[in-house]
KEROKOL-887125 format. One record per residue (C-alpha): residue in one letter; x, y, z. Coordinates in steps of 0.5 Angstrom, whole numbers, padded with zeros to 4 digits, always signed. Example, Ala and Ser with C-alpha at 12.3 -4.5 7.8 and 13.67 -1.06 7.14 Angstrom:
<rs>
A+0025-0009+0016/S+0027-0002+0014/
</rs>
This chain:
<rs>
X+0200+0111+0263/X+0206+0110+0268/X+0212+0115+0267/X+0218+0112+0270/X+0225+0115+0270/X+0227+0110+0265/X+0221+0112+0260/X+0223+0119+0260/X+0230+0118+0259/X+0228+0113+0253/X+0224+0119+0251/X+0229+0124+0251/X+0233+0120+0246/X+0228+0119+0241/X+0227+0127+0241/X+0234+0128+0240/X+0234+0123+0234/X+0228+0126+0231/X+0232+0133+0231/X+0238+0130+0228/X+0233+0127+0223/X+0230+0134+0222/X+0237+0137+0220/X+0238+0131+0215/X+0232+0131+0211/X+0232+0138+0210/X+0230+0139+0203/X+0235+0145+0202/X+0242+0146+0204/X+0243+0149+0211/X+0248+0153+0213/X+0252+0154+0220/X+0247+0160+0222/X+0241+0156+0219/X+0243+0150+0224/X+0244+0155+0230/X+0237+0158+0229/X+0234+0151+0228/X+0238+0148+0234/X+0236+0154+0239/X+0228+0154+0236/X+0229+0146+0238/X+0231+0147+0245/X+0226+0153+0246/X+0220+0148+0244/X+0223+0142+0248/X+0224+0147+0254/X+0217+0150+0253/X+0213+0144+0252/X+0217+0139+0257/X+0211+0138+0262/X+0205+0137+0256/X+0203+0131+0253/X+0198+0129+0247/X+0192+0125+0248/X+0196+0119+0246/X+0200+0120+0252/X+0207+0122+0248/X+0211+0128+0250/X+0208+0134+0246/X+0214+0136+0243/X+0214+0131+0238/X+0208+0134+0235/X+0212+0141+0233/X+0218+0137+0231/X+0214+0133+0226/X+0211+0139+0223/X+0218+0142+0222/X+0220+0135+0219/X+0214+0136+0214/X+0216+0143+0213/X+0223+0141+0212/X+0222+0135+0207/X+0215+0135+0204/X+0214+0142+0203/X+0222+0144+0203/X+0221+0151+0206/X+0227+0155+0209/X+0231+0155+0216/X+0226+0161+0218/X+0220+0157+0217/X+0223+0150+0220/X+0224+0154+0226/X+0217+0158+0226/X+0214+0151+0226/X+0218+0148+0232/X+0215+0154+0236/X+0208+0155+0233/X+0205+0153+0239/X+0209+0156+0244/X+0206+0163+0245/X+0199+0160+0245/X+0200+0154+0250/X+0206+0156+0254/X+0209+0161+0259/X+0213+0165+0253/X+0210+0171+0250/X+0211+0174+0243/X+0216+0179+0245/X+0220+0173+0248/X+0220+0170+0241/X+0222+0177+0238/X+0227+0178+0242/X+0230+0171+0242/X+0229+0170+0234/X+0228+0176+0231/X+0222+0180+0227/X+0220+0175+0222/X+0220+0169+0226/X+0215+0172+0231/X+0211+0175+0226/X+0210+0168+0223/X+0209+0165+0230/X+0204+0171+0231/X+0200+0169+0225/X+0200+0162+0227/X+0197+0163+0234/X+0192+0168+0231/X+0189+0162+0227/X+0189+0157+0233/X+0185+0162+0237/X+0180+0163+0232/X+0173+0160+0235/X+0173+0153+0233/X+0166+0151+0234/X+0160+0154+0231/X+0156+0154+0224/X+0158+0154+0217/X+0158+0162+0217/X+0163+0162+0223/X+0167+0157+0220/X+0167+0161+0213/X+0169+0167+0217/X+0174+0164+0220/X+0177+0162+0213/X+0177+0169+0211/X+0180+0171+0217/X+0186+0166+0216/X+0187+0168+0209/X+0188+0175+0211/X+0194+0172+0215/X+0197+0172+0208/X+0198+0179+0208/X+0204+0178+0213/X+0207+0172+0210/X+0205+0166+0206/X+0209+0161+0210/X+0204+0162+0216/X+0199+0158+0212/X+0204+0153+0209/X+0206+0151+0216/X+0199+0151+0218/X+0197+0146+0213/X+0203+0142+0215/X+0200+0143+0223/X+0194+0140+0220/X+0197+0134+0216/X+0200+0132+0223/X+0194+0133+0227/X+0190+0128+0221/X+0196+0123+0222/X+0195+0122+0229/X+0188+0123+0231/X+0186+0116+0233/X+0186+0118+0240/X+0181+0123+0239/X+0173+0122+0241/X+0170+0120+0234/X+0165+0127+0234/X+0172+0131+0234/X+0175+0126+0229/X+0169+0128+0224/X+0169+0135+0226/X+0177+0136+0224/X+0176+0132+0218/X+0170+0136+0215/X+0174+0142+0217/X+0180+0139+0213/X+0176+0137+0207/X+0172+0144+0207/X+0179+0149+0208/X+0185+0146+0208/X+0185+0141+0202/X+0183+0146+0197/X+0189+0151+0200/X+0194+0145+0199/X+0192+0144+0192/X+0192+0152+0191/X+0199+0153+0193/X+0201+0147+0189/X+0202+0142+0195/X+0199+0136+0191/X+0202+0130+0195/X+0199+0133+0202/X+0193+0135+0199/X+0192+0128+0197/X+0194+0125+0204/X+0189+0130+0207/X+0183+0128+0203/X+0184+0121+0204/X+0185+0122+0212/X+0179+0126+0212/X+0175+0120+0208/X+0178+0115+0213/X+0174+0119+0219/X+0168+0122+0216/X+0166+0115+0212/X+0170+0110+0215/X+0167+0104+0212/X+0167+0107+0205/X+0175+0109+0206/X+0177+0102+0209/X+0172+0098+0203/X+0176+0102+0198/X+0183+0101+0201/X+0182+0094+0202/X+0180+0093+0194/X+0186+0097+0193/X+0191+0092+0197/X+0187+0086+0194/X+0189+0089+0187/X+0196+0092+0188/X+0200+0085+0186/X+0196+0085+0179/X+0197+0093+0178/X+0204+0093+0180/X+0205+0087+0175/X+0202+0091+0170/X+0206+0098+0171/X+0212+0093+0171/X+0210+0090+0164/X+0209+0097+0161/X+0215+0101+0164/X+0219+0095+0161/X+0217+0097+0154/X+0218+0104+0155/X+0225+0104+0159/X+0228+0099+0153/X+0225+0104+0148/X+0228+0111+0152/X+0235+0107+0153/X+0236+0106+0146/X+0235+0114+0145/X+0240+0115+0151/X+0235+0119+0155/X+0236+0118+0162/X+0229+0117+0166/X+0226+0114+0172/X+0219+0111+0171/X+0214+0110+0177/X+0207+0108+0178/X+0203+0112+0182/X+0196+0110+0185/X+0190+0114+0185/X+0188+0117+0192/X+0182+0113+0195/X+0178+0120+0196/X+0179+0121+0188/X+0176+0114+0187/X+0171+0115+0192/X+0169+0121+0188/X+0169+0118+0181/X+0164+0112+0184/X+0159+0117+0187/X+0159+0122+0181/X+0159+0117+0175/X+0155+0112+0179/X+0160+0106+0177/X+0163+0101+0182/X+0170+0100+0184/X+0172+0095+0178/X+0169+0099+0173/X+0174+0105+0174/X+0180+0103+0169/X+0185+0109+0171/X+0186+0107+0178/X+0194+0109+0177/X+0198+0113+0173/X+0205+0113+0171/X+0210+0118+0171/X+0216+0119+0167/X+0222+0123+0170/X+0227+0125+0166/X+0234+0128+0167/X+0235+0135+0163/X+0238+0141+0162/X+0233+0147+0163/X+0234+0149+0156/X+0233+0142+0153/X+0227+0140+0158/X+0221+0142+0152/X+0225+0138+0147/X+0226+0132+0151/X+0219+0132+0153/X+0216+0132+0146/X+0221+0127+0144/X+0219+0122+0150/X+0212+0123+0148/X+0214+0121+0141/X+0217+0115+0143/X+0212+0113+0148/X+0206+0114+0142/X+0210+0109+0137/X+0209+0104+0142/X+0202+0105+0145/X+0196+0109+0141/X+0195+0116+0144/X+0188+0119+0146/X+0188+0125+0142/X+0183+0129+0147/X+0187+0127+0153/X+0193+0131+0151/X+0195+0136+0156/X+0201+0141+0155/X+0203+0144+0162/X+0210+0145+0159/X+0208+0151+0154/X+0203+0154+0159/X+0204+0152+0166/X+0199+0152+0171/X+0198+0159+0175/X+0200+0154+0181/X+0207+0153+0177/X+0205+0146+0175/X+0209+0144+0169/X+0208+0137+0166/X+0206+0134+0159/X+0200+0129+0160/X+0198+0124+0155/X+0193+0118+0156/X+0195+0112+0151/X+0192+0105+0150/X+0196+0100+0154/X+0197+0093+0154/X+0191+0089+0155/X+0186+0094+0152/X+0187+0099+0158/X+0188+0106+0158/X+0194+0109+0162/X+0195+0116+0164/X+0202+0118+0163/X+0205+0124+0166/X+0212+0126+0163/X+0216+0131+0167/X+0223+0133+0168/X+0227+0133+0175/X+0226+0140+0176/X+0218+0140+0174/X+0217+0134+0179/X+0220+0137+0185/X+0216+0143+0183/X+0210+0139+0183/X+0211+0135+0189/X+0214+0141+0193/X+0209+0147+0190/X+0212+0154+0191/X+0218+0152+0195/X+0221+0149+0190/X+0221+0155+0186/X+0226+0158+0190/X+0231+0153+0188/X+0231+0155+0181/X+0229+0162+0182/X+0236+0165+0179/X+0234+0161+0173/X+0227+0163+0171/X+0226+0169+0177/X+0221+0173+0173/X+0216+0167+0171/X+0217+0163+0178/X+0215+0170+0182/X+0209+0171+0177/X+0205+0166+0179/X+0205+0167+0186/X+0204+0174+0186/X+0198+0173+0181/X+0195+0169+0186/X+0196+0173+0192/X+0193+0179+0188/X+0187+0176+0186/X+0186+0173+0193/X+0187+0180+0196/X+0182+0183+0191/X+0177+0177+0194/X+0178+0178+0201/X+0177+0186+0200/X+0170+0185+0198/X+0167+0185+0204/X+0160+0185+0201/X+0160+0178+0199/X+0158+0174+0205/X+0163+0169+0208/X+0160+0162+0206/X+0159+0165+0199/X+0166+0167+0199/X+0169+0160+0201/X+0164+0157+0196/X+0167+0162+0190/X+0174+0161+0193/X+0174+0153+0192/X+0170+0153+0186/X+0176+0157+0183/X+0181+0153+0186/X+0179+0147+0183/X+0177+0149+0176/X+0182+0147+0171/X+0185+0153+0167/X+0185+0155+0159/X+0190+0160+0156/X+0188+0165+0151/X+0191+0171+0148/X+0190+0178+0148/X+0191+0182+0141/X+0198+0183+0142/X+0199+0176+0143/X+0200+0176+0151/X+0198+0170+0154/X+0192+0170+0160/X+0190+0164+0164/X+0183+0163+0166/X+0179+0158+0169/X+0176+0153+0164/X+0169+0155+0162/X+0170+0162+0163/X+0167+0167+0158/X+0169+0173+0154/X+0166+0177+0159/X+0170+0174+0164/X+0176+0175+0160/X+0174+0183+0160/X+0174+0183+0167/X+0181+0179+0168/X+0184+0185+0164/X+0182+0191+0168/X+0175+0192+0172/X+0174+0199+0167/X+0175+0195+0161/X+0170+0190+0164/X+0165+0195+0166/X+0165+0199+0159/X+0165+0192+0155/X+0160+0193+0149/X+0162+0187+0145/X+0168+0182+0143/X+0172+0179+0137/X+0174+0172+0138/X+0179+0170+0133/X+0177+0176+0129/X+0170+0174+0129/X+0165+0178+0133/X+0161+0174+0138/X+0157+0174+0144/X+0159+0176+0151/X+0157+0169+0153/X+0161+0166+0149/X+0165+0160+0152/X+0173+0161+0151/X+0177+0155+0149/X+0185+0155+0150/X+0188+0158+0144/X+0183+0163+0143/X+0185+0170+0141/X+0180+0175+0144/X+0179+0183+0143/X+0175+0187+0147/X+0171+0192+0144/X+0169+0198+0149/X+0164+0204+0149/X+0164+0209+0154/X+0156+0209+0154/X+0156+0201+0156/X+0154+0199+0163/X+0153+0192+0166/X+0146+0189+0166/X+0143+0184+0170/X+0144+0179+0164/X+0151+0180+0165/X+0151+0175+0171/X+0148+0170+0166/X+0155+0171+0162/X+0160+0171+0168/X+0163+0165+0171/X+0169+0168+0175/X+0169+0171+0182/X+0172+0177+0180/X+0167+0178+0174/X+0161+0177+0178/X+0163+0181+0184/X+0165+0187+0180/X+0158+0186+0176/X+0154+0185+0182/X+0157+0191+0185/X+0156+0196+0179/X+0148+0193+0179/X+0147+0195+0186/X+0150+0202+0185/X+0145+0203+0179/X+0139+0200+0183/X+0141+0205+0188/X+0141+0211+0183/X+0134+0208+0180/X+0131+0208+0187/X+0133+0215+0189/X+0130+0217+0183/X+0124+0213+0184/X+0123+0216+0191/X+0122+0223+0188/X+0117+0220+0183/X+0113+0217+0188/X+0113+0223+0193/X+0110+0227+0187/X+0105+0221+0185/X+0103+0220+0192/X+0102+0228+0193/X+0097+0228+0187/X+0093+0223+0191/X+0093+0227+0198/X+0098+0222+0201/X+0105+0224+0204/X+0111+0220+0203/X+0112+0218+0210/X+0115+0211+0213/X+0108+0209+0215/X+0106+0210+0207/X+0112+0206+0205/X+0111+0200+0209/X+0104+0200+0207/X+0106+0200+0200/X+0111+0195+0201/X+0106+0190+0204/X+0101+0192+0198/X+0105+0191+0193/X+0108+0184+0196/X+0115+0187+0196/X+0121+0186+0202/X+0124+0193+0203/X+0123+0200+0201/X+0129+0200+0196/X+0125+0195+0192/X+0119+0199+0192/X+0123+0206+0190/X+0126+0201+0185/X+0120+0199+0181/X+0117+0206+0181/X+0124+0208+0178/X+0123+0203+0172/X+0116+0204+0171/X+0114+0197+0173/X+0109+0200+0179/X+0105+0205+0175/X+0100+0211+0176/X+0094+0206+0176/X+0097+0201+0181/X+0099+0207+0185/X+0091+0210+0185/X+0089+0202+0187/X+0093+0203+0193/X+0090+0210+0195/X+0083+0207+0194/X+0085+0201+0198/X+0088+0206+0203/X+0081+0210+0204/X+0078+0204+0208/X+0083+0203+0214/X+0079+0197+0217/X+0080+0193+0210/X+0087+0195+0209/X+0088+0193+0216/X+0086+0186+0215/X+0089+0186+0208/X+0096+0187+0212/X+0095+0182+0217/X+0093+0177+0212/X+0099+0178+0208/X+0104+0179+0214/X+0102+0173+0218/X+0105+0167+0213/X+0112+0170+0214/X+0111+0169+0221/X+0110+0162+0221/X+0116+0158+0220/X+0113+0151+0218/X+0110+0154+0211/X+0107+0148+0207/X+0111+0148+0200/X+0105+0149+0196/X+0104+0156+0200/X+0111+0157+0198/X+0110+0156+0191/X+0104+0160+0190/X+0104+0166+0195/X+0112+0167+0195/X+0118+0168+0191/X+0120+0161+0188/X+0126+0157+0190/X+0130+0155+0184/X+0137+0151+0184/X+0143+0151+0180/X+0146+0156+0175/X+0141+0155+0171/X+0135+0157+0176/X+0131+0150+0175/X+0125+0149+0179/X+0126+0142+0182/X+0122+0138+0187/X+0124+0139+0194/X+0123+0139+0201/X+0124+0144+0207/X+0129+0141+0212/X+0126+0140+0219/X+0133+0142+0222/X+0133+0149+0221/X+0126+0151+0218/X+0128+0155+0212/X+0123+0161+0210/X+0123+0165+0203/X+0128+0170+0203/X+0133+0166+0207/X+0140+0164+0204/X+0139+0157+0203/X+0142+0151+0199/X+0140+0144+0197/X+0142+0138+0199/X+0141+0131+0195/X+0139+0126+0199/X+0139+0118+0197/X+0132+0117+0199/X+0128+0124+0200/X+0130+0128+0194/X+0133+0135+0195/X+0132+0138+0202/X+0133+0145+0203/X+0137+0148+0209/X+0139+0155+0211/X+0146+0156+0210/X+0147+0157+0217/X+0144+0151+0219/X+0148+0147+0224/X+0148+0141+0220/X+0151+0145+0214/X+0158+0145+0215/X+0158+0137+0215/X+0154+0137+0209/X+0158+0141+0205/X+0165+0138+0207/X+0163+0131+0207/X+0158+0131+0201/X+0160+0137+0197/X+0158+0133+0191/X+0151+0133+0193/X+0150+0141+0194/X+0146+0145+0190/X+0146+0152+0189/X+0139+0155+0191/X+0136+0162+0192/X+0129+0165+0192/X+0127+0169+0186/X+0121+0174+0185/X+0117+0170+0179/X+0112+0175+0178/X+0117+0181+0177/X+0122+0180+0171/X+0122+0176+0164/X+0128+0175+0160/X+0128+0174+0152/X+0131+0168+0149/X+0133+0166+0142/X+0131+0159+0139/X+0133+0156+0132/X+0128+0151+0129/X+0130+0146+0123/X+0126+0141+0120/X+0121+0139+0114/X+0117+0145+0111/X+0110+0143+0112/X+0103+0147+0110/X+0101+0150+0117/X+0107+0149+0121/X+0108+0156+0123/X+0101+0157+0125/X+0102+0150+0130/X+0108+0153+0133/X+0106+0160+0135/X+0099+0156+0138/X+0103+0152+0142/X+0107+0157+0144/X+0102+0163+0146/X+0096+0158+0148/X+0099+0152+0152/X+0105+0156+0155/X+0103+0163+0156/X+0110+0165+0153/X+0110+0172+0149/X+0113+0172+0142/X+0117+0178+0141/X+0119+0176+0134/X+0119+0170+0129/X+0122+0169+0122/X+0122+0163+0118/X+0126+0161+0111/X+0125+0155+0107/X+0130+0152+0102/X+0128+0145+0098/X+0123+0143+0103/X+0127+0144+0109/X+0126+0150+0114/X+0130+0154+0118/X+0126+0159+0124/X+0129+0164+0129/X+0124+0166+0134/X+0125+0171+0140/X+0121+0169+0146/X+0120+0172+0153/X+0120+0167+0159/X+0121+0168+0166/X+0126+0163+0168/X+0130+0157+0164/X+0125+0152+0167/X+0119+0155+0162/X+0124+0155+0157/X+0126+0148+0157/X+0119+0146+0157/X+0118+0150+0151/X+0124+0147+0147/X+0121+0140+0149/X+0114+0141+0147/X+0116+0144+0140/X+0121+0138+0139/X+0115+0134+0139/X+0111+0137+0134/X+0111+0133+0127/X+0116+0136+0122/X+0121+0139+0127/X+0128+0136+0127/X+0131+0140+0132/X+0130+0146+0137/X+0137+0150+0140/X+0138+0156+0144/X+0142+0161+0141/
</rs>
């Protein structure tokens, strides 16, 4: 592209116009000092980037101006943030140093620009573990100033909006990273509009055909939808005007990304999705009347349209931890279609669209509440960041899981309200109150009744934790805990406990080997690790400590050791398969630890992926392919970042387990028609056909109906499910349920 004087003059006019628009669209009221700061930052950015151009050919300075406009209008940050956005690439790309920025604009702007420069300088290429580690480092900049992350999200949004000039492979890479990191962050900070746009733009580059197909269908049905929204709104507006309630009714189309997600998860076509749009009713109100008016509008709307009682969401009485407030209802609209309605005051709507930035505007009215949500999130995040023992990939997965989870609200015995992710258990609640309470949990009462630690809580439950100084975390607790905080703390406690048992086990082993005239040295330990098919010396000492390796087994080892030649060949046989990275799947399941999938640790058919050749013990995940079933990849596989970003809904958690070591108890409740010999049939079915041990069994019979309760010992959920399936097939049994 030829750059003439006339072109440069035209470009200069455009830049000036952009600056004036930046001041005009600012969400906040800018004072004279604010405008001076922004003008100074603007002039510095123009001068610093004067010789730079983007891939599209336009002057580079248009990019920081566009980022500043997003920060000013869509996110609604202050003048300091707008100035920082204008300067965000200056230190990285131009002659200006951080010291220069600090001298010209002060410490706060310099600190934010420094944080943004650190994020930009993180290594961009690399496998999934590198991406995840970068993510963790990026979040650490929150210690300096949360505005760093918010401006970075604005920067990413503008990059996504202007990626057409890039190479296709770069487009896919940036879009994948956006789905993996930036969209979840925007969601958590409460920037729902930006999160939606980031997801849609990411889909445009990762799955262009799918994106354009859905987009075209939305355009084709737009006229019909607009008419439906108009007809619906007319009825609502007429009814509300009679009550002198001043409202605005808007139709909001569902995002392309969320439509795509629904099509994949529910396995339905575009035409089968009925909630392709939602309707927002935004009303004017004084702060003290907001709740009353929201329920009044609800009452009026449901006079005309039948509500779905299971789809009522009251985020006004209990706002989300992101600060989001609204009343969500789903009603049966005209032509028998379900319509989602979001009822918000103008204040609530601003908070929904601007996230935490909007809180500052209303801060003087509800200061404590506004600050509480953000502080709570930052504290939780800090806790997660400080957990260095969790690897970066697991950290990101857990972080995203907690980001997207819906919330429930439960009460303490004193009546305080606590927010937890949906699906949280009693044990999660205990750790949410305090780590020490979690560690000493002995039991719990929900709504006055004693319940199991695995009890899943519902909104409105009142929970009382019963503690004991002698109570300690056990491995089973990991089956009951779902939140990152609880699981991290439990794992940490179990590791400590395991180390203590292993230390005792080491001394026990030293004494027992001495009686066999064997010294406990490195060679002997290595030989025993191989002999008992273990992985580490810690595993060996731990098993001796808990008694699963007893005197008899140690004597067997001593006997085998007496023949050095036999021992040598045995070691070679046992060790050699570990060196072969292309192990046959049958070998894996028969000679090694087993691979299980999901939280339930199910055994499923799978194939080991050729691109990274995982072997037992590697950190892995399952990927559900369309034609080849589940393929297992290492977590640091070169393809992992793309798979996890583009097809997150197809990812299965996977891990290797030592199936030979541990068994778990499960309680089953049986009901059916009483019949002579039924108990005998049940016990035979369990013990003979499935090799499952029965710990206890009891049956009662009333009026020809029996109820049975049994506790069985199983190795995993797969065997338990198979047992339930077999028992249900026995003639006379009606139901078999796990308690």
